[in-house]
N, C-alpha and C positions, 0 to 999 in steps of 0.2 A: 348264800350269804347275802344279807342286806348290806349295802354300802352307802354310807351317808357322805354327802359331798363335804369337801374340806371345811372344817370349822376354823375360822380365821380369827386370831386375837392379836391386836397390837399390844405388846406388853412393856414397851420401853419408853414411850413418849408421853409426856404430861398433856392433859387436856383431851385425850382420846376417850371414846366411849368405854374402852376396855382398860380399866385402871390398872396400873402397873403393880399395885399392891398384890401379893400372891393370893391372898384370900379372896379379894374382890375379883381378881382375874379368874380364879376357879369358879366363882359364882357366875361370872359372865359367860364362861364356857358352858356351865350347866344350863343357863337360860337359853343359850343358842341351841343346845341339844333338845331341850324341852319344846322349843318352838318349831323344831324341824323334824322330830321323830314322834309319830303318833303313839307308839307303844313304848314307853320308857323302860319297861322291864324286859323287853326282848333282847337277848344277847346279840349285839350288833358290832360291826367293825366301824369305828369312827376314826376319821383322819383329823388330827389336830395340828394346826399350823401356828406355832408361836413366833410371830414375826418380831424381830428385833432382839430376841434372846441372844445375848452374847455379842451384840454390836459394840462398837466403840463410840462412834459419833464424833463430829468435829468440835462439839462443845464439851470440854472436859471440866469446866467449872461446875462445882456442886450447886447449880442454880435451879435444879428441879426440872430442867428441860429434858435431860435423859436420866433414867433411873440408875443411880449409882450401883444398886444391888445387881443390876443386869448388865453392867458394862464389862466388856471382856477384860479390860485392863483396870487395875485399881491404883489409887494413889500410892498404896504400899509397895507397888511394883517398881517405883522409881529408885534406880540405883543411885546412892548418894554420891555427891562430889563428881558427877560426870559433867564436864564443861566443854564448850567449844565444839559443838556439832557443826560439821562443815556445811550441811544443807539447811537452809531456812533461817529464819530469824526467831526471836522469842515469841512472836505472834504466830509462827508456823507450828501447828500442833504435831507435825510429823517428826519433830526433833525431840520429842519427849523421851526421857530416859527410862523407857520400859521395854525397849526392843531387845529382849532377851528371853530365854525359855522359862525362867524360874518364876512363873506368875503365881500369885496367891490363889487364883482360881483353879490351879492344878492341885490344890490341897483340899482336904476336907473342911478346912476353916474358911474356904472362899465364900463370898457373899452370893454368888450365883447358885451354888449348891444349897445354901440355906434357903434361898428363894424357892428352889425346886421342891425341897422337902415341905415347906409350908404350903405350897400350891397342891402337892399330892395329898397332904393331910386334909385339906378342905375338900378335895375331890372325893376322898374316902367318906367323908361326912355326907356329901351329896348323894353318893351311891347308896349309903345306908338308909337315907331318907327316900330311896326309890325314885330319885329325880333323874338319874343318868344310868346308862348301862354300865356293866363292870368295866373299869379302866384296863383290865387285863386284855381287852379286845381292841385297845386303841392303837393307832399308828401315829407316831409322833414325828413331826417334821419341823426342822429348824432352818434358819437361813443365816447362820453365823458367817460373816465374811470379814473378819478382822485379821490382818496379817501382822505377824511379829516383825518380820524383816521385809521391807519392800524392795523390789528389784531396782537395780541400777545405781541408786544414790549412794552417797558416802556415809550416811548416818548409820546404816547397818554395819558397815565395816568398823566405824568408830566404836559401836557398842560391843562388837566381838572383841576388839582390841582391849576395851575396858574390862570385860569379863575375864579375859585371859590374863590381865594384870593383877587379878585378885586370886592368889593361890588357894585361899580357903574355899572359894567358889569353884574355880577351875578344877581343883584336885579332889574335892570331897563331895560336891553336891550332885546327886543323881539327876540326870536330865529327864524331865517329864516326857513320857512316850518312848523312852529308850528301852532296849531289851530287858525284860524282867521287871519293869517299873510298875509300881502300884501307887495310888494316891497316898501320900503321907498325911498324917493328922494335921500338921501345920508346917511352917517353914521357919528356920532359924533366922536370927538377925543377920544383916548384911555383912557384918564383920566377924561372924562366927563360922567355924567349921560346922558341917552337918554333924549332929550327935553321932558318935561312933557306935554306941550301944543303946538300943538295937540299930544296926546299920540298915538304912532303907534300901530297897531293891532298886536296880537300875544301873546305868553306866554313867560315869562322870564325863565331862567334856574332854578331860585329859585322856581317858580311856578311849573315847571315840576318835579323838585326834590321832593318838598313837596307832590305833587299828588302821585308820586310813593311811597313815604314813607307811605302815608295813605293806599295805596293798600297793601303794605307789612304787616302793622299791622292788617288790616282787614282780611287778609288771614292767620294770625297766623304763618307767616314765619319770618325770621330774621328781626327784626325791625331796619331800618336804623337810624343812629344818626341825630340829627337836623342839624349838620354841616358835610358835606361830607368829610371834612378834619380831622375829629375827630381822635385823636392820637390812640385811643384804638379800634374803630369800623369803621373808615372811610377808604378812599383809602390811599395807601402807594405809594408815587410818585417815589420811587426808585425800586419798584417791577414791574414785567411785567403785562400786561393787563390780561393775562390768569392765573395769580396767584390766588388761591382760595380766597384770601382776596379781590382782586380787581375785580374779574370776574363779580359778580352781578352788581356792579356799572357801569362797562364798557359795559355790555350788554345794559343797559339803555342808556348810552351815545352814543353807536353806532347807535341805532335807531334815535337819535336826529341828528347825523351827516349825516346819509343817507337822512333824510328829507331836511337837509340844502344843500346837494349835488343836490337834485332835484330842490331846490329853485333857485340855480344858473342857471340851464337850463331853468326854467320857466321864470326867470327875463331877462336873456340874449338872449334867443332865442324864446321860445314858445310864450310868451306874445307879443313881437313886431310883430312876424309873424302873429299870429292870429288876432291882431288888424288891421294890414294892409290888410290881406287876410283871412277873417273868414272861408272861405270854405276849406282852406288848412288844412292838418293834419301833426302833428309832433310826432316824437318818438325818444327815445334814444335806443341804440342797446340792452340794457338789459331789455327793457320793450316794445317789439315790438307788439303793439296792434292797428294797423290801424283800424281793423274792430270791436274792442271791445271784441274779443274773447280771451280766455286764450291761451297764447303762449306755445306750447309744442314742438316746433321744432326749436326755436331760439338758439342763441349762449349761452344763459344764463339760468339757472334754474329759472323758474317762482316762485316768492316767495309765490304765492297763492296756489301752489301745495303742497301736503304732503311731 
């Protein structure tokens, strides 16, 4: 097997040689391959690194500095009427009201998925023109590193309290990445229950909370209250996530948000790529397992290791 060195594209920042427009980004990739592979028609394994795909960035304003289509979080993710974040000021972008699992990019209507589909369509044109090997042999690497709920601070607790205060969300919305979940076509409005028919797959936050509650009781540890917002035994939205009162609940919530982060990449990148090119392989930088082996040398500690 011929292995071509990593073909690197910056796809999210304005003013870079690799334009963030999906068509031009695909053309840039084709140009890189043409300049580095003598025989364009030989089936090769090409490693493609799309840097910045699914980043958030400290600049949220739609000023063209970061590509809105590739931003992990969208303006539509902002939960309405969420006020009074304990950490930060209006100028601190960490307090934005998107720190919840129900992101637009976990649906098929998300802009990141649309970008991927346009990018793949242009790659198919370039392959048909004999300019690049078949993308079925590509290895796709991403470096998404946006976190839904950051450790320690009180903003994530505040957001969990806010979501739990909305029964239509807490009781009816399937959590991205939960058991049985598949990307829905789109997401209902914030004040709506999820459409009952057809019911989307996955577990609601209430179901996940009740399941953990049952485990707590079965193991004779601190029994969680029926309502996570209970004034005497639930979370306290003004305290930090690592406060002893909040910590057990937040450990549970962090697992949920990690699964939702993976759901964004599955919906926006892995699923479209694997549908178009089943033989290709995908990974994110913190879970580098092209060969299925446990990663002991990557940038990130493998969670399956002690």
